[in-house]
GUVEXPA-926038 format. One record per residue (C-alpha): z, x, y. Coordinates in nm, 3 decimals. Layout:
BEGIN
<node <Z, X, Y>>;
...
This chain:
BEGIN
<node <-8.071, -3.347, -9.499>>;
<node <-7.843, -3.443, -9.764>>;
<node <-7.506, -3.542, -9.601>>;
<node <-7.295, -3.259, -9.712>>;
<node <-7.569, -3.025, -9.622>>;
<node <-7.527, -3.196, -9.301>>;
<node <-7.185, -3.180, -9.246>>;
<node <-7.183, -2.769, -9.375>>;
<node <-7.387, -2.687, -9.111>>;
<node <-7.212, -2.891, -8.836>>;
<node <-6.923, -2.727, -8.962>>;
<node <-7.111, -2.382, -8.961>>;
<node <-7.204, -2.420, -8.599>>;
<node <-6.868, -2.548, -8.497>>;
<node <-6.680, -2.228, -8.600>>;
<node <-6.953, -2.038, -8.478>>;
<node <-6.904, -2.204, -8.085>>;
<node <-6.564, -2.206, -8.148>>;
<node <-6.567, -1.822, -8.212>>;
<node <-6.785, -1.742, -7.933>>;
<node <-6.534, -1.922, -7.692>>;
<node <-6.273, -1.778, -7.805>>;
<node <-6.350, -1.472, -7.628>>;
<node <-6.393, -1.648, -7.303>>;
<node <-6.025, -1.547, -7.241>>;
<node <-5.876, -1.700, -6.941>>;
<node <-5.531, -1.563, -7.003>>;
<node <-5.358, -1.360, -7.257>>;
<node <-5.016, -1.325, -7.363>>;
<node <-4.815, -1.014, -7.420>>;
<node <-4.738, -1.065, -7.725>>;
<node <-5.011, -1.282, -7.916>>;
<node <-5.156, -1.612, -7.790>>;
<node <-5.440, -1.673, -7.469>>;
<node <-5.578, -1.964, -7.322>>;
<node <-5.922, -2.011, -7.440>>;
<node <-6.188, -2.190, -7.322>>;
<node <-6.187, -2.473, -7.541>>;
<node <-6.215, -2.287, -7.863>>;
<node <-6.048, -2.566, -8.032>>;
<node <-6.285, -2.828, -7.945>>;
<node <-6.590, -2.780, -8.197>>;
<node <-6.358, -2.746, -8.469>>;
<node <-6.187, -3.102, -8.312>>;
<node <-6.494, -3.221, -8.302>>;
<node <-6.574, -3.183, -8.628>>;
<node <-6.274, -3.312, -8.776>>;
<node <-6.320, -3.629, -8.573>>;
<node <-6.669, -3.650, -8.681>>;
<node <-6.663, -3.581, -9.047>>;
<node <-6.289, -3.714, -9.097>>;
<node <-5.974, -3.503, -9.230>>;
<node <-6.135, -3.314, -9.564>>;
<node <-6.433, -3.148, -9.340>>;
<node <-6.162, -3.133, -9.041>>;
<node <-5.933, -2.933, -9.238>>;
<node <-6.210, -2.735, -9.426>>;
<node <-6.337, -2.627, -9.100>>;
<node <-6.037, -2.544, -8.935>>;
<node <-5.898, -2.351, -9.229>>;
<node <-6.254, -2.127, -9.207>>;
<node <-6.207, -2.075, -8.863>>;
<node <-5.827, -1.969, -8.867>>;
<node <-5.969, -1.689, -9.122>>;
<node <-6.201, -1.582, -8.891>>;
<node <-5.959, -1.561, -8.605>>;
<node <-5.696, -1.385, -8.846>>;
<node <-5.972, -1.148, -8.915>>;
<node <-6.075, -1.097, -8.548>>;
<node <-5.694, -1.038, -8.492>>;
<node <-5.543, -0.851, -8.784>>;
<node <-5.596, -0.508, -8.554>>;
<node <-5.377, -0.661, -8.276>>;
<node <-5.142, -0.770, -8.487>>;
<node <-5.117, -0.493, -8.679>>;
<node <-5.025, -0.288, -8.399>>;
<node <-4.716, -0.492, -8.332>>;
<node <-4.454, -0.285, -8.551>>;
<node <-4.382, -0.573, -8.803>>;
<node <-4.263, -0.527, -9.159>>;
<node <-4.520, -0.622, -9.445>>;
<node <-4.335, -0.911, -9.523>>;
<node <-4.326, -1.044, -9.164>>;
<node <-4.647, -0.912, -9.096>>;
<node <-4.827, -1.135, -9.393>>;
<node <-4.601, -1.452, -9.314>>;
<node <-4.724, -1.391, -8.930>>;
<node <-5.101, -1.440, -9.041>>;
<node <-5.003, -1.733, -9.298>>;
<node <-4.817, -1.924, -9.027>>;
<node <-5.010, -1.799, -8.680>>;
<node <-5.375, -1.820, -8.808>>;
<node <-5.399, -1.980, -9.143>>;
<node <-5.165, -2.271, -9.111>>;
<node <-5.191, -2.299, -8.724>>;
<node <-5.553, -2.343, -8.729>>;
<node <-5.599, -2.578, -9.012>>;
<node <-5.329, -2.840, -8.861>>;
<node <-5.634, -2.917, -8.627>>;
<node <-5.826, -3.077, -8.884>>;
<node <-5.572, -3.375, -8.831>>;
<node <-5.710, -3.454, -8.580>>;
<node <-6.007, -3.631, -8.830>>;
<node <-5.703, -3.858, -8.918>>;
<node <-5.677, -4.124, -8.667>>;
<node <-6.048, -4.297, -8.653>>;
<node <-6.369, -4.306, -8.447>>;
<node <-6.273, -4.420, -8.099>>;
<node <-6.237, -4.236, -7.787>>;
<node <-5.930, -4.325, -7.755>>;
<node <-5.797, -4.211, -8.123>>;
<node <-5.973, -3.880, -8.078>>;
<node <-5.775, -3.785, -7.805>>;
<node <-5.423, -3.917, -7.990>>;
<node <-5.568, -3.676, -8.286>>;
<node <-5.666, -3.385, -8.053>>;
<node <-5.324, -3.377, -7.867>>;
<node <-5.128, -3.447, -8.199>>;
<node <-5.358, -3.162, -8.400>>;
<node <-5.254, -2.916, -8.092>>;
<node <-4.869, -3.038, -8.092>>;
<node <-4.869, -2.943, -8.422>>;
<node <-5.042, -2.644, -8.406>>;
<node <-4.791, -2.560, -8.140>>;
<node <-4.455, -2.662, -8.403>>;
<node <-4.628, -2.364, -8.671>>;
<node <-4.632, -2.146, -8.345>>;
<node <-4.292, -2.233, -8.242>>;
<node <-4.144, -2.136, -8.614>>;
<node <-4.328, -1.845, -8.661>>;
<node <-4.118, -1.737, -8.290>>;
<node <-3.768, -1.853, -8.411>>;
<node <-3.805, -1.720, -8.779>>;
<node <-4.004, -1.398, -8.747>>;
<node <-3.985, -1.308, -8.374>>;
<node <-3.636, -1.411, -8.262>>;
<node <-3.519, -1.015, -8.193>>;
<node <-3.774, -1.006, -7.937>>;
<node <-3.631, -1.280, -7.765>>;
<node <-3.594, -1.137, -7.387>>;
<node <-3.173, -1.123, -7.295>>;
<node <-3.251, -1.381, -7.071>>;
<node <-3.295, -1.655, -7.310>>;
<node <-2.992, -1.767, -7.500>>;
<node <-3.180, -1.987, -7.771>>;
<node <-3.452, -1.836, -8.018>>;
<node <-3.595, -2.209, -8.019>>;
<node <-3.616, -2.224, -7.631>>;
<node <-3.765, -1.943, -7.596>>;
<node <-4.060, -1.941, -7.844>>;
<node <-4.110, -2.324, -7.698>>;
<node <-4.188, -2.188, -7.370>>;
<node <-4.371, -1.879, -7.482>>;
<node <-4.591, -2.073, -7.679>>;
<node <-4.608, -2.331, -7.482>>;
<node <-4.734, -2.119, -7.159>>;
<node <-5.069, -2.071, -7.368>>;
<node <-5.112, -2.395, -7.576>>;
<node <-5.031, -2.621, -7.269>>;
<node <-5.302, -2.521, -7.101>>;
<node <-5.557, -2.504, -7.339>>;
<node <-5.485, -2.885, -7.473>>;
<node <-5.520, -2.978, -7.107>>;
<node <-5.840, -2.808, -7.080>>;
<node <-5.951, -2.924, -7.437>>;
<node <-5.886, -3.272, -7.342>>;
<node <-6.057, -3.308, -7.009>>;
<node <-6.358, -3.140, -7.199>>;
<node <-6.321, -3.396, -7.471>>;
<node <-6.322, -3.688, -7.207>>;
<node <-6.628, -3.548, -7.015>>;
<node <-6.826, -3.487, -7.319>>;
<node <-6.742, -3.850, -7.490>>;
<node <-6.886, -3.974, -7.132>>;
<node <-7.239, -3.845, -7.239>>;
<node <-7.412, -4.135, -7.453>>;
<node <-7.613, -3.904, -7.698>>;
<node <-7.225, -3.700, -7.757>>;
<node <-7.068, -3.998, -7.800>>;
<node <-7.322, -4.172, -8.042>>;
<node <-7.322, -3.866, -8.257>>;
<node <-6.933, -3.793, -8.292>>;
<node <-6.832, -4.199, -8.321>>;
<node <-7.120, -4.296, -8.490>>;
<node <-7.388, -4.558, -8.403>>;
<node <-7.163, -4.846, -8.501>>;
<node <-6.884, -4.738, -8.270>>;
<node <-7.169, -4.680, -7.988>>;
<node <-7.293, -5.028, -8.042>>;
<node <-6.976, -5.204, -8.027>>;
<node <-6.936, -5.060, -7.639>>;
<node <-7.266, -5.217, -7.522>>;
């Protein structure tokens, strides 16, 4: 099988698995965002295995699919047309696409975990930006800063999801066949 065809199949399978996992919602926030069962992990693994080009492409396609699956919920929030479009672009397209960044950190367990963490933190930054710019008027009176509110709100679901994703990644990296598949046989031989 050609390398491009193989990577395309891996990306498609990762998107399908990530989408299936996204239906396992552990906790849902009232105004968007939820803790899902490691739904980002397949996309992150494609980025780690195949590099940032394939990672960004796969993450972008996954973001489009997540946007389409969530568009009915978002359209029920009573947003203006401009805020609606901007929310879709920032909270779905951009926020999911940055997960491809995990492919920029090299092929080792440590660098993969750093890549996963930084990618999810960058996704958090996208959601925080959206919260400050587009949803500040929804901030409860108990908060004095839209930035603080957005960090707390978005961190409430992305923090636990990052923790679950890191734990799952560490567990997966303990299995030799998966480690060899993700990091390649050269890395696997170095560890022996």
